[in-house]
PyMOL Python script that loads the backbone (N, CA, C, O; Angstrom):
from pymol import cmd

cmd.read_pdbstr("""\
ATOM      1  N   MET A   1     -53.066  27.991   3.188  1.00  0.00           N
ATOM      2  CA  MET A   1     -53.092  27.200   4.410  1.00  0.00           C
ATOM      3  C   MET A   1     -54.449  27.393   5.057  1.00  0.00           C
ATOM      4  O   MET A   1     -54.951  28.514   5.142  1.00  0.00           O
ATOM      5  N   THR A   2     -55.039  26.308   5.509  1.00  0.00           N
ATOM      6  CA  THR A   2     -56.354  26.423   6.129  1.00  0.00           C
ATOM      7  C   THR A   2     -56.222  26.829   7.582  1.00  0.00           C
ATOM      8  O   THR A   2     -55.150  26.738   8.181  1.00  0.00           O
ATOM      9  N   GLN A   3     -57.331  27.277   8.130  1.00  0.00           N
ATOM     10  CA  GLN A   3     -57.377  27.624   9.551  1.00  0.00           C
ATOM     11  C   GLN A   3     -57.224  26.371  10.402  1.00  0.00           C
ATOM     12  O   GLN A   3     -56.819  26.446  11.562  1.00  0.00           O
ATOM     13  N   ASP A   4     -57.552  25.210   9.814  1.00  0.00           N
ATOM     14  CA  ASP A   4     -57.504  23.940  10.521  1.00  0.00           C
ATOM     15  C   ASP A   4     -56.059  23.586  10.831  1.00  0.00           C
ATOM     16  O   ASP A   4     -55.520  22.618  10.295  1.00  0.00           O
ATOM     17  N   SER A   5     -55.446  24.360  11.684  1.00  0.00           N
ATOM     18  CA  SER A   5     -54.058  24.149  12.066  1.00  0.00           C
ATOM     19  C   SER A   5     -53.167  24.332  10.852  1.00  0.00           C
ATOM     20  O   SER A   5     -53.217  25.388  10.221  1.00  0.00           O
ATOM     21  N   ASN A   6     -52.370  23.364  10.509  1.00  0.00           N
ATOM     22  CA  ASN A   6     -51.386  23.529   9.442  1.00  0.00           C
ATOM     23  C   ASN A   6     -51.626  22.540   8.315  1.00  0.00           C
ATOM     24  O   ASN A   6     -50.835  21.615   8.126  1.00  0.00           O
ATOM     25  N   GLN A   7     -52.698  22.720   7.567  1.00  0.00           N
ATOM     26  CA  GLN A   7     -52.984  21.870   6.415  1.00  0.00           C
ATOM     27  C   GLN A   7     -52.965  22.709   5.153  1.00  0.00           C
ATOM     28  O   GLN A   7     -53.361  23.875   5.164  1.00  0.00           O
ATOM     29  N   MET A   8     -52.502  22.109   4.063  1.00  0.00           N
ATOM     30  CA  MET A   8     -52.532  22.806   2.783  1.00  0.00           C
ATOM     31  C   MET A   8     -52.545  21.789   1.663  1.00  0.00           C
ATOM     32  O   MET A   8     -52.123  20.643   1.821  1.00  0.00           O
ATOM     33  N   GLY A   9     -53.040  22.243   0.533  1.00  0.00           N
ATOM     34  CA  GLY A   9     -53.067  21.396  -0.649  1.00  0.00           C
ATOM     35  C   GLY A   9     -51.676  21.205  -1.227  1.00  0.00           C
ATOM     36  O   GLY A   9     -50.773  22.009  -0.999  1.00  0.00           O
ATOM     37  N   ALA A  10     -51.523  20.120  -1.983  1.00  0.00           N
ATOM     38  CA  ALA A  10     -50.225  19.786  -2.569  1.00  0.00           C
ATOM     39  C   ALA A  10     -49.736  20.876  -3.528  1.00  0.00           C
ATOM     40  O   ALA A  10     -48.539  21.160  -3.580  1.00  0.00           O
ATOM     41  N   GLY A  11     -50.646  21.485  -4.281  1.00  0.00           N
ATOM     42  CA  GLY A  11     -50.254  22.538  -5.216  1.00  0.00           C
ATOM     43  C   GLY A  11     -49.673  23.742  -4.504  1.00  0.00           C
ATOM     44  O   GLY A  11     -48.660  24.297  -4.929  1.00  0.00           O
ATOM     45  N   GLU A  12     -50.318  24.147  -3.416  1.00  0.00           N
ATOM     46  CA  GLU A  12     -49.809  25.277  -2.626  1.00  0.00           C
ATOM     47  C   GLU A  12     -48.475  24.919  -1.991  1.00  0.00           C
ATOM     48  O   GLU A  12     -47.561  25.742  -1.956  1.00  0.00           O
ATOM     49  N   PHE A  13     -48.359  23.692  -1.489  1.00  0.00           N
ATOM     50  CA  PHE A  13     -47.094  23.254  -0.903  1.00  0.00           C
ATOM     51  C   PHE A  13     -45.975  23.315  -1.937  1.00  0.00           C
ATOM     52  O   PHE A  13     -44.876  23.784  -1.643  1.00  0.00           O
ATOM     53  N   LYS A  14     -46.258  22.839  -3.147  1.00  0.00           N
ATOM     54  CA  LYS A  14     -45.252  22.842  -4.213  1.00  0.00           C
ATOM     55  C   LYS A  14     -44.765  24.260  -4.500  1.00  0.00           C
ATOM     56  O   LYS A  14     -43.573  24.476  -4.720  1.00  0.00           O
ATOM     57  N   THR A  15     -45.674  25.212  -4.498  1.00  0.00           N
ATOM     58  CA  THR A  15     -45.327  26.600  -4.780  1.00  0.00           C
ATOM     59  C   THR A  15     -44.448  27.214  -3.703  1.00  0.00           C
ATOM     60  O   THR A  15     -43.577  28.029  -4.008  1.00  0.00           O
ATOM     61  N   HIS A  16     -44.665  26.833  -2.436  1.00  0.00           N
ATOM     62  CA  HIS A  16     -44.001  27.504  -1.313  1.00  0.00           C
ATOM     63  C   HIS A  16     -43.103  26.580  -0.482  1.00  0.00           C
ATOM     64  O   HIS A  16     -42.780  26.910   0.659  1.00  0.00           O
ATOM     65  N   CYS A  17     -42.700  25.446  -1.024  1.00  0.00           N
ATOM     66  CA  CYS A  17     -42.056  24.418  -0.191  1.00  0.00           C
ATOM     67  C   CYS A  17     -40.786  24.898   0.530  1.00  0.00           C
ATOM     68  O   CYS A  17     -40.594  24.542   1.693  1.00  0.00           O
ATOM     69  N   LEU A  18     -39.927  25.677  -0.101  1.00  0.00           N
ATOM     70  CA  LEU A  18     -38.697  26.095   0.580  1.00  0.00           C
ATOM     71  C   LEU A  18     -38.995  26.997   1.780  1.00  0.00           C
ATOM     72  O   LEU A  18     -38.364  26.860   2.828  1.00  0.00           O
ATOM     73  N   LYS A  19     -39.945  27.911   1.634  1.00  0.00           N
ATOM     74  CA  LYS A  19     -40.339  28.763   2.758  1.00  0.00           C
ATOM     75  C   LYS A  19     -40.997  27.938   3.857  1.00  0.00           C
ATOM     76  O   LYS A  19     -40.799  28.203   5.043  1.00  0.00           O
ATOM     77  N   LEU A  20     -41.775  26.943   3.465  1.00  0.00           N
ATOM     78  CA  LEU A  20     -42.456  26.108   4.456  1.00  0.00           C
ATOM     79  C   LEU A  20     -41.471  25.248   5.246  1.00  0.00           C
ATOM     80  O   LEU A  20     -41.668  25.013   6.439  1.00  0.00           O
ATOM     81  N   ILE A  21     -40.430  24.787   4.595  1.00  0.00           N
ATOM     82  CA  ILE A  21     -39.391  24.029   5.310  1.00  0.00           C
ATOM     83  C   ILE A  21     -38.767  24.912   6.390  1.00  0.00           C
ATOM     84  O   ILE A  21     -38.563  24.462   7.517  1.00  0.00           O
ATOM     85  N   ASP A  22     -38.465  26.162   6.049  1.00  0.00           N
ATOM     86  CA  ASP A  22     -37.911  27.088   7.040  1.00  0.00           C
ATOM     87  C   ASP A  22     -38.903  27.335   8.169  1.00  0.00           C
ATOM     88  O   ASP A  22     -38.522  27.363   9.339  1.00  0.00           O
ATOM     89  N   ARG A  23     -40.181  27.514   7.817  1.00  0.00           N
ATOM     90  CA  ARG A  23     -41.202  27.777   8.839  1.00  0.00           C
ATOM     91  C   ARG A  23     -41.358  26.603   9.806  1.00  0.00           C
ATOM     92  O   ARG A  23     -41.455  26.799  11.017  1.00  0.00           O
ATOM     93  N   VAL A  24     -41.380  25.390   9.269  1.00  0.00           N
ATOM     94  CA  VAL A  24     -41.500  24.206  10.123  1.00  0.00           C
ATOM     95  C   VAL A  24     -40.285  24.096  11.044  1.00  0.00           C
ATOM     96  O   VAL A  24     -40.419  23.741  12.215  1.00  0.00           O
ATOM     97  N   ASN A  25     -39.116  24.397  10.519  1.00  0.00           N
ATOM     98  CA  ASN A  25     -37.903  24.350  11.333  1.00  0.00           C
ATOM     99  C   ASN A  25     -37.952  25.378  12.458  1.00  0.00           C
ATOM    100  O   ASN A  25     -37.517  25.089  13.572  1.00  0.00           O
ATOM    101  N   GLN A  26     -38.471  26.564  12.187  1.00  0.00           N
ATOM    102  CA  GLN A  26     -38.536  27.613  13.210  1.00  0.00           C
ATOM    103  C   GLN A  26     -39.627  27.357  14.244  1.00  0.00           C
ATOM    104  O   GLN A  26     -39.393  27.494  15.445  1.00  0.00           O
ATOM    105  N   THR A  27     -40.812  26.986  13.780  1.00  0.00           N
ATOM    106  CA  THR A  27     -41.963  26.852  14.688  1.00  0.00           C
ATOM    107  C   THR A  27     -42.059  25.486  15.348  1.00  0.00           C
ATOM    108  O   THR A  27     -42.715  25.334  16.378  1.00  0.00           O
ATOM    109  N   LYS A  28     -41.401  24.485  14.751  1.00  0.00           N
ATOM    110  CA  LYS A  28     -41.475  23.090  15.222  1.00  0.00           C
ATOM    111  C   LYS A  28     -42.894  22.526  15.108  1.00  0.00           C
ATOM    112  O   LYS A  28     -43.231  21.547  15.774  1.00  0.00           O
ATOM    113  N   GLN A  29     -43.726  23.149  14.259  1.00  0.00           N
ATOM    114  CA  GLN A  29     -45.098  22.690  14.027  1.00  0.00           C
ATOM    115  C   GLN A  29     -45.170  22.001  12.664  1.00  0.00           C
ATOM    116  O   GLN A  29     -44.756  22.582  11.662  1.00  0.00           O
ATOM    117  N   PRO A  30     -45.690  20.771  12.611  1.00  0.00           N
ATOM    118  CA  PRO A  30     -45.768  20.063  11.330  1.00  0.00           C
ATOM    119  C   PRO A  30     -46.826  20.661  10.408  1.00  0.00           C
ATOM    120  O   PRO A  30     -47.723  21.376  10.853  1.00  0.00           O
ATOM    121  N   ILE A  31     -46.706  20.358   9.129  1.00  0.00           N
ATOM    122  CA  ILE A  31     -47.687  20.754   8.128  1.00  0.00           C
ATOM    123  C   ILE A  31     -48.199  19.475   7.461  1.00  0.00           C
ATOM    124  O   ILE A  31     -47.412  18.631   7.033  1.00  0.00           O
ATOM    125  N   ILE A  32     -49.515  19.340   7.379  1.00  0.00           N
ATOM    126  CA  ILE A  32     -50.150  18.222   6.698  1.00  0.00           C
ATOM    127  C   ILE A  32     -50.405  18.649   5.250  1.00  0.00           C
ATOM    128  O   ILE A  32     -51.005  19.694   4.999  1.00  0.00           O
ATOM    129  N   ILE A  33     -49.946  17.835   4.312  1.00  0.00           N
ATOM    130  CA  ILE A  33     -50.136  18.127   2.900  1.00  0.00           C
ATOM    131  C   ILE A  33     -51.274  17.242   2.394  1.00  0.00           C
ATOM    132  O   ILE A  33     -51.257  16.024   2.571  1.00  0.00           O
ATOM    133  N   THR A  34     -52.258  17.872   1.763  1.00  0.00           N
ATOM    134  CA  THR A  34     -53.440  17.150   1.317  1.00  0.00           C
ATOM    135  C   THR A  34     -53.524  17.124  -0.209  1.00  0.00           C
ATOM    136  O   THR A  34     -52.934  17.950  -0.905  1.00  0.00           O
ATOM    137  N   LYS A  35     -54.274  16.152  -0.692  1.00  0.00           N
ATOM    138  CA  LYS A  35     -54.570  16.062  -2.113  1.00  0.00           C
ATOM    139  C   LYS A  35     -56.053  15.762  -2.227  1.00  0.00           C
ATOM    140  O   LYS A  35     -56.524  14.732  -1.746  1.00  0.00           O
ATOM    141  N   HIS A  36     -56.779  16.650  -2.855  1.00  0.00           N
ATOM    142  CA  HIS A  36     -58.240  16.527  -2.957  1.00  0.00           C
ATOM    143  C   HIS A  36     -58.876  16.420  -1.579  1.00  0.00           C
ATOM    144  O   HIS A  36     -59.853  15.696  -1.392  1.00  0.00           O
ATOM    145  N   GLY A  37     -58.311  17.151  -0.607  1.00  0.00           N
ATOM    146  CA  GLY A  37     -58.863  17.203   0.738  1.00  0.00           C
ATOM    147  C   GLY A  37     -58.475  16.051   1.648  1.00  0.00           C
ATOM    148  O   GLY A  37     -58.873  16.026   2.813  1.00  0.00           O
ATOM    149  N   LYS A  38     -57.709  15.099   1.141  1.00  0.00           N
ATOM    150  CA  LYS A  38     -57.308  13.944   1.958  1.00  0.00           C
ATOM    151  C   LYS A  38     -55.832  14.078   2.340  1.00  0.00           C
ATOM    152  O   LYS A  38     -54.997  14.377   1.486  1.00  0.00           O
ATOM    153  N   PRO A  39     -55.509  13.860   3.606  1.00  0.00           N
ATOM    154  CA  PRO A  39     -54.104  13.927   4.032  1.00  0.00           C
ATOM    155  C   PRO A  39     -53.248  12.909   3.279  1.00  0.00           C
ATOM    156  O   PRO A  39     -53.610  11.737   3.180  1.00  0.00           O
ATOM    157  N   MET A  40     -52.123  13.359   2.756  1.00  0.00           N
ATOM    158  CA  MET A  40     -51.231  12.490   1.986  1.00  0.00           C
ATOM    159  C   MET A  40     -49.823  12.412   2.575  1.00  0.00           C
ATOM    160  O   MET A  40     -49.154  11.386   2.459  1.00  0.00           O
ATOM    161  N   ALA A  41     -49.376  13.501   3.208  1.00  0.00           N
ATOM    162  CA  ALA A  41     -48.011  13.540   3.742  1.00  0.00           C
ATOM    163  C   ALA A  41     -47.953  14.546   4.877  1.00  0.00           C
ATOM    164  O   ALA A  41     -48.839  15.386   5.036  1.00  0.00           O
ATOM    165  N   LYS A  42     -46.891  14.443   5.660  1.00  0.00           N
ATOM    166  CA  LYS A  42     -46.682  15.371   6.769  1.00  0.00           C
ATOM    167  C   LYS A  42     -45.226  15.837   6.734  1.00  0.00           C
ATOM    168  O   LYS A  42     -44.297  15.031   6.684  1.00  0.00           O
ATOM    169  N   LEU A  43     -45.056  17.158   6.760  1.00  0.00           N
ATOM    170  CA  LEU A  43     -43.725  17.758   6.859  1.00  0.00           C
ATOM    171  C   LEU A  43     -43.495  18.068   8.328  1.00  0.00           C
ATOM    172  O   LEU A  43     -44.221  18.865   8.921  1.00  0.00           O
ATOM    173  N   THR A  44     -42.486  17.438   8.913  1.00  0.00           N
ATOM    174  CA  THR A  44     -42.211  17.630  10.334  1.00  0.00           C
ATOM    175  C   THR A  44     -40.784  18.146  10.525  1.00  0.00           C
ATOM    176  O   THR A  44     -39.915  17.912   9.685  1.00  0.00           O
ATOM    177  N   PRO A  45     -40.552  18.843  11.629  1.00  0.00           N
ATOM    178  CA  PRO A  45     -39.186  19.324  11.880  1.00  0.00           C
ATOM    179  C   PRO A  45     -38.260  18.171  12.240  1.00  0.00           C
ATOM    180  O   PRO A  45     -38.682  17.170  12.819  1.00  0.00           O
ATOM    181  N   TRP A  46     -37.004  18.331  11.889  1.00  0.00           N
ATOM    182  CA  TRP A  46     -35.991  17.365  12.280  1.00  0.00           C
ATOM    183  C   TRP A  46     -35.612  17.679  13.720  1.00  0.00           C
ATOM    184  O   TRP A  46     -35.133  18.775  14.009  1.00  0.00           O
ATOM    185  N   LEU A  47     -35.820  16.740  14.614  1.00  0.00           N
ATOM    186  CA  LEU A  47     -35.533  16.962  16.030  1.00  0.00           C
ATOM    187  C   LEU A  47     -34.180  16.332  16.355  1.00  0.00           C
ATOM    188  O   LEU A  47     -33.994  15.121  16.231  1.00  0.00           O
ATOM    189  N   THR A  48     -33.256  17.168  16.766  1.00  0.00           N
ATOM    190  CA  THR A  48     -31.935  16.668  17.119  1.00  0.00           C
ATOM    191  C   THR A  48     -31.891  16.362  18.609  1.00  0.00           C
ATOM    192  O   THR A  48     -32.550  17.019  19.415  1.00  0.00           O
ATOM    193  N   ASP A  49     -31.123  15.378  18.950  1.00  0.00           N
ATOM    194  CA  ASP A  49     -30.974  14.992  20.357  1.00  0.00           C
ATOM    195  C   ASP A  49     -29.816  15.798  20.953  1.00  0.00           C
ATOM    196  O   ASP A  49     -28.647  15.518  20.686  1.00  0.00           O
ATOM    197  N   LYS A  50     -30.160  16.798  21.759  1.00  0.00           N
ATOM    198  CA  LYS A  50     -29.135  17.656  22.361  1.00  0.00           C
ATOM    199  C   LYS A  50     -28.881  17.226  23.799  1.00  0.00           C
ATOM    200  O   LYS A  50     -29.467  17.768  24.737  1.00  0.00           O
ATOM    201  N   ARG A  51     -28.016  16.264  23.955  1.00  0.00           N
ATOM    202  CA  ARG A  51     -27.679  15.790  25.307  1.00  0.00           C
ATOM    203  C   ARG A  51     -26.380  16.365  25.748  1.00  0.00           C
ATOM    204  O   ARG A  51     -25.925  16.086  26.857  1.00  0.00           O
TER     205      ARG A  51
END
""", "prot")
cmd.dss("prot")
cmd.show_as("cartoon", "prot")
cmd.util.cbc("prot")
cmd.orient("prot")
């Protein structure tokens, strides 16, 4: 993961995806997944409506 907030390459994401899903759920901070340095996808927490 880079210092640039929450960005990582697709290969690293593939290796750690289950842990990253848990981390995103806990921190509520998205992770940008890159390929060759270009943003390709974003993993975001599922936000439930608690009314």
